[in-house]
Gaussian input, Z-matrix of N, CA and C with variables (Angstrom, degrees):
# hf/3-21g

backbone

0 1
 N
 C     1     B1
 C     2     B2     1     A1
 N     3     B3     2     A2     1     D1
 C     4     B4     3     A3     2     D2
 C     5     B5     4     A4     3     D3
 N     6     B6     5     A5     4     D4
 C     7     B7     6     A6     5     D5
 C     8     B8     7     A7     6     D6
 N     9     B9     8     A8     7     D7
 C    10    B10     9     A9     8     D8
 C    11    B11    10    A10     9     D9
 N    12    B12    11    A11    10    D10
 C    13    B13    12    A12    11    D11
 C    14    B14    13    A13    12    D12
 N    15    B15    14    A14    13    D13
 C    16    B16    15    A15    14    D14
 C    17    B17    16    A16    15    D15
 N    18    B18    17    A17    16    D16
 C    19    B19    18    A18    17    D17
 C    20    B20    19    A19    18    D18
 N    21    B21    20    A20    19    D19
 C    22    B22    21    A21    20    D20
 C    23    B23    22    A22    21    D21
 N    24    B24    23    A23    22    D22
 C    25    B25    24    A24    23    D23
 C    26    B26    25    A25    24    D24
 N    27    B27    26    A26    25    D25
 C    28    B28    27    A27    26    D26
 C    29    B29    28    A28    27    D27
 N    30    B30    29    A29    28    D28
 C    31    B31    30    A30    29    D29
 C    32    B32    31    A31    30    D30
 N    33    B33    32    A32    31    D31
 C    34    B34    33    A33    32    D32
 C    35    B35    34    A34    33    D33
 N    36    B36    35    A35    34    D34
 C    37    B37    36    A36    35    D35
 C    38    B38    37    A37    36    D36
 N    39    B39    38    A38    37    D37
 C    40    B40    39    A39    38    D38
 C    41    B41    40    A40    39    D39
 N    42    B42    41    A41    40    D40
 C    43    B43    42    A42    41    D41
 C    44    B44    43    A43    42    D42
 N    45    B45    44    A44    43    D43
 C    46    B46    45    A45    44    D44
 C    47    B47    46    A46    45    D45
 N    48    B48    47    A47    46    D46
 C    49    B49    48    A48    47    D47
 C    50    B50    49    A49    48    D48
 N    51    B51    50    A50    49    D49
 C    52    B52    51    A51    50    D50
 C    53    B53    52    A52    51    D51
 N    54    B54    53    A53    52    D52
 C    55    B55    54    A54    53    D53
 C    56    B56    55    A55    54    D54
 N    57    B57    56    A56    55    D55
 C    58    B58    57    A57    56    D56
 C    59    B59    58    A58    57    D57
 N    60    B60    59    A59    58    D58
 C    61    B61    60    A60    59    D59
 C    62    B62    61    A61    60    D60
 N    63    B63    62    A62    61    D61
 C    64    B64    63    A63    62    D62
 C    65    B65    64    A64    63    D63
 N    66    B66    65    A65    64    D64
 C    67    B67    66    A66    65    D65
 C    68    B68    67    A67    66    D66
 N    69    B69    68    A68    67    D67
 C    70    B70    69    A69    68    D68
 C    71    B71    70    A70    69    D69
 N    72    B72    71    A71    70    D70
 C    73    B73    72    A72    71    D71
 C    74    B74    73    A73    72    D72
 N    75    B75    74    A74    73    D73
 C    76    B76    75    A75    74    D74
 C    77    B77    76    A76    75    D75
 N    78    B78    77    A77    76    D76
 C    79    B79    78    A78    77    D77
 C    80    B80    79    A79    78    D78
 N    81    B81    80    A80    79    D79
 C    82    B82    81    A81    80    D80
 C    83    B83    82    A82    81    D81
 N    84    B84    83    A83    82    D82
 C    85    B85    84    A84    83    D83
 C    86    B86    85    A85    84    D84
 N    87    B87    86    A86    85    D85
 C    88    B88    87    A87    86    D86
 C    89    B89    88    A88    87    D87
 N    90    B90    89    A89    88    D88
 C    91    B91    90    A90    89    D89
 C    92    B92    91    A91    90    D90
 N    93    B93    92    A92    91    D91
 C    94    B94    93    A93    92    D92
 C    95    B95    94    A94    93    D93
 N    96    B96    95    A95    94    D94
 C    97    B97    96    A96    95    D95
 C    98    B98    97    A97    96    D96
 N    99    B99    98    A98    97    D97
 C   100   B100    99    A99    98    D98
 C   101   B101   100   A100    99    D99
 N   102   B102   101   A101   100   D100
 C   103   B103   102   A102   101   D101
 C   104   B104   103   A103   102   D102
 N   105   B105   104   A104   103   D103
 C   106   B106   105   A105   104   D104
 C   107   B107   106   A106   105   D105
 N   108   B108   107   A107   106   D106
 C   109   B109   108   A108   107   D107
 C   110   B110   109   A109   108   D108
 N   111   B111   110   A110   109   D109
 C   112   B112   111   A111   110   D110
 C   113   B113   112   A112   111   D111
 N   114   B114   113   A113   112   D112
 C   115   B115   114   A114   113   D113
 C   116   B116   115   A115   114   D114
 N   117   B117   116   A116   115   D115
 C   118   B118   117   A117   116   D116
 C   119   B119   118   A118   117   D117
 N   120   B120   119   A119   118   D118
 C   121   B121   120   A120   119   D119
 C   122   B122   121   A121   120   D120
 N   123   B123   122   A122   121   D121
 C   124   B124   123   A123   122   D122
 C   125   B125   124   A124   123   D123
 N   126   B126   125   A125   124   D124
 C   127   B127   126   A126   125   D125
 C   128   B128   127   A127   126   D126
 N   129   B129   128   A128   127   D127
 C   130   B130   129   A129   128   D128
 C   131   B131   130   A130   129   D129
 N   132   B132   131   A131   130   D130
 C   133   B133   132   A132   131   D131
 C   134   B134   133   A133   132   D132
 N   135   B135   134   A134   133   D133
 C   136   B136   135   A135   134   D134
 C   137   B137   136   A136   135   D135
 N   138   B138   137   A137   136   D136
 C   139   B139   138   A138   137   D137
 C   140   B140   139   A139   138   D138
 N   141   B141   140   A140   139   D139
 C   142   B142   141   A141   140   D140
 C   143   B143   142   A142   141   D141
 N   144   B144   143   A143   142   D142
 C   145   B145   144   A144   143   D143
 C   146   B146   145   A145   144   D144
 N   147   B147   146   A146   145   D145
 C   148   B148   147   A147   146   D146
 C   149   B149   148   A148   147   D147
 N   150   B150   149   A149   148   D148
 C   151   B151   150   A150   149   D149
 C   152   B152   151   A151   150   D150
 N   153   B153   152   A152   151   D151
 C   154   B154   153   A153   152   D152
 C   155   B155   154   A154   153   D153
 N   156   B156   155   A155   154   D154
 C   157   B157   156   A156   155   D155
 C   158   B158   157   A157   156   D156
 N   159   B159   158   A158   157   D157
 C   160   B160   159   A159   158   D158
 C   161   B161   160   A160   159   D159
 N   162   B162   161   A161   160   D160
 C   163   B163   162   A162   161   D161
 C   164   B164   163   A163   162   D162
 N   165   B165   164   A164   163   D163
 C   166   B166   165   A165   164   D164
 C   167   B167   166   A166   165   D165
 N   168   B168   167   A167   166   D166
 C   169   B169   168   A168   167   D167
 C   170   B170   169   A169   168   D168
 N   171   B171   170   A170   169   D169
 C   172   B172   171   A171   170   D170
 C   173   B173   172   A172   171   D171
 N   174   B174   173   A173   172   D172
 C   175   B175   174   A174   173   D173
 C   176   B176   175   A175   174   D174
 N   177   B177   176   A176   175   D175
 C   178   B178   177   A177   176   D176
 C   179   B179   178   A178   177   D177
 N   180   B180   179   A179   178   D178
 C   181   B181   180   A180   179   D179
 C   182   B182   181   A181   180   D180
 N   183   B183   182   A182   181   D181
 C   184   B184   183   A183   182   D182
 C   185   B185   184   A184   183   D183
 N   186   B186   185   A185   184   D184
 C   187   B187   186   A186   185   D185
 C   188   B188   187   A187   186   D186

   B1=1.4579
   B2=1.4926
   B3=1.2690
   B4=1.4992
   B5=1.4861
   B6=1.3159
   B7=1.4825
   B8=1.4445
   B9=1.3479
   B10=1.4440
   B11=1.5084
   B12=1.3002
   B13=1.4467
   B14=1.5166
   B15=1.3047
   B16=1.5161
   B17=1.5491
   B18=1.3168
   B19=1.4902
   B20=1.5323
   B21=1.2263
   B22=1.4619
   B23=1.5894
   B24=1.2899
   B25=1.4699
   B26=1.4979
   B27=1.3012
   B28=1.4468
   B29=1.5374
   B30=1.3761
   B31=1.4123
   B32=1.5375
   B33=1.3718
   B34=1.4447
   B35=1.5383
   B36=1.2679
   B37=1.4557
   B38=1.5574
   B39=1.3292
   B40=1.4621
   B41=1.4565
   B42=1.3074
   B43=1.5030
   B44=1.4960
   B45=1.3210
   B46=1.5015
   B47=1.5087
   B48=1.3184
   B49=1.4861
   B50=1.5589
   B51=1.3162
   B52=1.4978
   B53=1.4788
   B54=1.3768
   B55=1.4634
   B56=1.5330
   B57=1.2939
   B58=1.4563
   B59=1.5191
   B60=1.3321
   B61=1.4765
   B62=1.5502
   B63=1.2895
   B64=1.4698
   B65=1.5125
   B66=1.3570
   B67=1.4112
   B68=1.4809
   B69=1.3201
   B70=1.4497
   B71=1.4798
   B72=1.3370
   B73=1.4816
   B74=1.5954
   B75=1.2995
   B76=1.5031
   B77=1.5232
   B78=1.3124
   B79=1.4301
   B80=1.5312
   B81=1.3010
   B82=1.5059
   B83=1.5372
   B84=1.2735
   B85=1.5463
   B86=1.5092
   B87=1.3395
   B88=1.4285
   B89=1.4878
   B90=1.3112
   B91=1.5067
   B92=1.5277
   B93=1.2901
   B94=1.4770
   B95=1.6013
   B96=1.2997
   B97=1.5360
   B98=1.5056
   B99=1.3432
   B100=1.4373
   B101=1.6132
   B102=1.3532
   B103=1.4327
   B104=1.5832
   B105=1.2827
   B106=1.4411
   B107=1.5540
   B108=1.3802
   B109=1.4221
   B110=1.4975
   B111=1.3295
   B112=1.4814
   B113=1.4772
   B114=1.2898
   B115=1.4752
   B116=1.5196
   B117=1.2967
   B118=1.5018
   B119=1.4910
   B120=1.3839
   B121=1.4289
   B122=1.5049
   B123=1.3972
   B124=1.4396
   B125=1.4754
   B126=1.3427
   B127=1.4939
   B128=1.5238
   B129=1.3179
   B130=1.5000
   B131=1.4705
   B132=1.3558
   B133=1.4493
   B134=1.4917
   B135=1.3230
   B136=1.4667
   B137=1.5268
   B138=1.2959
   B139=1.4471
   B140=1.5287
   B141=1.3157
   B142=1.4692
   B143=1.4811
   B144=1.3001
   B145=1.4356
   B146=1.5624
   B147=1.2376
   B148=1.4449
   B149=1.5495
   B150=1.3188
   B151=1.4669
   B152=1.5584
   B153=1.2898
   B154=1.4825
   B155=1.5239
   B156=1.2831
   B157=1.4667
   B158=1.4689
   B159=1.3673
   B160=1.4598
   B161=1.5246
   B162=1.3056
   B163=1.4480
   B164=1.4984
   B165=1.3521
   B166=1.5328
   B167=1.5055
   B168=1.2931
   B169=1.4632
   B170=1.5434
   B171=1.3181
   B172=1.4452
   B173=1.5134
   B174=1.3289
   B175=1.4445
   B176=1.5403
   B177=1.3583
   B178=1.4977
   B179=1.5087
   B180=1.2734
   B181=1.4468
   B182=1.5105
   B183=1.3335
   B184=1.5181
   B185=1.5055
   B186=1.2981
   B187=1.4921
   B188=1.5134
   A1=106.17
   A2=118.65
   A3=124.75
   A4=108.38
   A5=116.49
   A6=122.78
   A7=110.58
   A8=123.22
   A9=127.11
   A10=111.65
   A11=116.07
   A12=124.05
   A13=112.47
   A14=114.96
   A15=121.05
   A16=104.72
   A17=115.89
   A18=117.26
   A19=107.96
   A20=118.04
   A21=127.57
   A22=110.12
   A23=115.80
   A24=119.72
   A25=110.81
   A26=119.99
   A27=121.66
   A28=112.54
   A29=116.36
   A30=121.16
   A31=107.83
   A32=119.84
   A33=121.13
   A34=112.73
   A35=117.60
   A36=120.37
   A37=108.94
   A38=115.34
   A39=118.86
   A40=108.97
   A41=118.42
   A42=123.16
   A43=111.10
   A44=119.53
   A45=115.84
   A46=112.42
   A47=117.83
   A48=120.20
   A49=111.26
   A50=116.21
   A51=119.27
   A52=113.22
   A53=120.61
   A54=123.03
   A55=110.54
   A56=114.66
   A57=122.59
   A58=109.36
   A59=115.72
   A60=121.31
   A61=103.40
   A62=119.24
   A63=122.91
   A64=109.31
   A65=115.19
   A66=122.97
   A67=113.43
   A68=120.05
   A69=121.86
   A70=109.55
   A71=115.81
   A72=120.89
   A73=113.83
   A74=115.38
   A75=118.25
   A76=108.17
   A77=123.63
   A78=124.29
   A79=111.52
   A80=114.70
   A81=120.45
   A82=109.84
   A83=116.90
   A84=120.13
   A85=106.97
   A86=119.89
   A87=124.27
   A88=110.52
   A89=118.46
   A90=123.73
   A91=112.24
   A92=116.21
   A93=119.96
   A94=109.51
   A95=112.91
   A96=117.55
   A97=108.88
   A98=116.88
   A99=119.08
   A100=110.34
   A101=116.46
   A102=118.81
   A103=108.05
   A104=118.89
   A105=123.62
   A106=113.48
   A107=114.23
   A108=123.19
   A109=111.61
   A110=119.31
   A111=121.83
   A112=114.47
   A113=117.98
   A114=119.04
   A115=112.72
   A116=115.27
   A117=119.95
   A118=112.99
   A119=118.53
   A120=125.01
   A121=114.84
   A122=117.14
   A123=121.07
   A124=108.63
   A125=115.41
   A126=120.58
   A127=111.47
   A128=114.64
   A129=117.99
   A130=113.94
   A131=117.95
   A132=122.71
   A133=108.68
   A134=118.33
   A135=120.93
   A136=109.99
   A137=119.52
   A138=121.79
   A139=112.60
   A140=117.52
   A141=122.42
   A142=107.79
   A143=120.89
   A144=124.85
   A145=107.98
   A146=121.76
   A147=126.04
   A148=109.81
   A149=114.73
   A150=118.02
   A151=108.99
   A152=117.14
   A153=122.98
   A154=108.30
   A155=118.69
   A156=125.26
   A157=110.27
   A158=118.98
   A159=119.86
   A160=114.01
   A161=119.05
   A162=119.73
   A163=113.26
   A164=117.54
   A165=120.26
   A166=108.95
   A167=113.47
   A168=121.10
   A169=105.94
   A170=115.28
   A171=122.34
   A172=108.29
   A173=116.43
   A174=121.37
   A175=106.86
   A176=110.24
   A177=118.37
   A178=107.72
   A179=120.01
   A180=124.97
   A181=109.88
   A182=113.70
   A183=116.94
   A184=118.50
   A185=113.17
   A186=117.22
   A187=109.56
   D1=137.31
   D2=176.39
   D3=-81.38
   D4=129.86
   D5=172.85
   D6=-72.51
   D7=146.37
   D8=176.10
   D9=-109.22
   D10=155.72
   D11=-179.72
   D12=-126.86
   D13=132.79
   D14=170.81
   D15=-113.15
   D16=127.27
   D17=-174.53
   D18=-128.38
   D19=112.29
   D20=-175.28
   D21=-60.04
   D22=-27.07
   D23=-179.61
   D24=-65.63
   D25=-18.30
   D26=-177.01
   D27=-92.27
   D28=0.60
   D29=178.79
   D30=-116.98
   D31=137.15
   D32=175.11
   D33=-53.42
   D34=135.76
   D35=-177.65
   D36=-152.11
   D37=137.32
   D38=177.13
   D39=-71.26
   D40=-33.45
   D41=-175.19
   D42=-81.22
   D43=-9.94
   D44=-178.68
   D45=69.22
   D46=30.15
   D47=-174.06
   D48=-57.67
   D49=140.74
   D50=178.23
   D51=-117.85
   D52=16.18
   D53=-174.52
   D54=-69.87
   D55=136.74
   D56=172.78
   D57=-124.33
   D58=135.42
   D59=-173.98
   D60=-122.42
   D61=133.84
   D62=176.84
   D63=-136.04
   D64=149.78
   D65=178.52
   D66=156.35
   D67=-161.03
   D68=175.82
   D69=-66.56
   D70=146.42
   D71=-172.59
   D72=-46.14
   D73=-53.90
   D74=-174.16
   D75=-68.26
   D76=-32.17
   D77=175.67
   D78=-65.12
   D79=-42.10
   D80=-178.62
   D81=-68.36
   D82=-42.50
   D83=179.01
   D84=-61.52
   D85=-48.65
   D86=-179.75
   D87=-55.66
   D88=-54.78
   D89=-179.85
   D90=-62.73
   D91=-38.30
   D92=-176.51
   D93=-70.39
   D94=-36.54
   D95=177.86
   D96=-67.92
   D97=-45.45
   D98=179.75
   D99=-61.92
   D100=-36.28
   D101=-179.94
   D102=-72.18
   D103=-43.45
   D104=177.88
   D105=-53.46
   D106=-45.02
   D107=179.50
   D108=-69.72
   D109=-50.24
   D110=-174.27
   D111=-78.05
   D112=-32.48
   D113=-176.67
   D114=-100.05
   D115=-42.57
   D116=-173.07
   D117=-100.11
   D118=-1.40
   D119=173.91
   D120=64.76
   D121=29.60
   D122=173.48
   D123=-80.68
   D124=156.19
   D125=171.56
   D126=-82.98
   D127=137.82
   D128=173.00
   D129=-71.88
   D130=95.59
   D131=-176.65
   D132=-124.60
   D133=160.72
   D134=175.13
   D135=-59.81
   D136=-33.42
   D137=176.47
   D138=-62.20
   D139=-43.43
   D140=179.00
   D141=-63.75
   D142=-44.92
   D143=-177.51
   D144=-64.05
   D145=-42.10
   D146=178.56
   D147=-65.18
   D148=-44.83
   D149=-179.49
   D150=-61.14
   D151=-43.33
   D152=-179.65
   D153=-63.00
   D154=-49.27
   D155=178.36
   D156=-54.88
   D157=-48.15
   D158=-179.99
   D159=-69.63
   D160=-18.19
   D161=-179.10
   D162=-91.08
   D163=-4.11
   D164=-178.47
   D165=-66.68
   D166=149.55
   D167=177.89
   D168=-125.03
   D169=156.09
   D170=171.74
   D171=-66.72
   D172=137.06
   D173=176.73
   D174=-73.34
   D175=132.38
   D176=-179.77
   D177=-87.16
   D178=122.87
   D179=-176.46
   D180=-101.96
   D181=134.12
   D182=179.24
   D183=72.64
   D184=22.92
   D185=-178.85
   D186=-102.04

């Protein structure tokens, strides 16, 4: 199974957040949503979850 990565640096942010989350896709989506809500004050909506899921990239191994 390919691990997925959510990288806050790739989304515009007033705070300049540098958090990167990696793991199994559903774990990353769950953690990224929690982060977006608690740190960036987004609402936990189906649209946010879909946007995060679509922004995930495959983890690059050995780079």
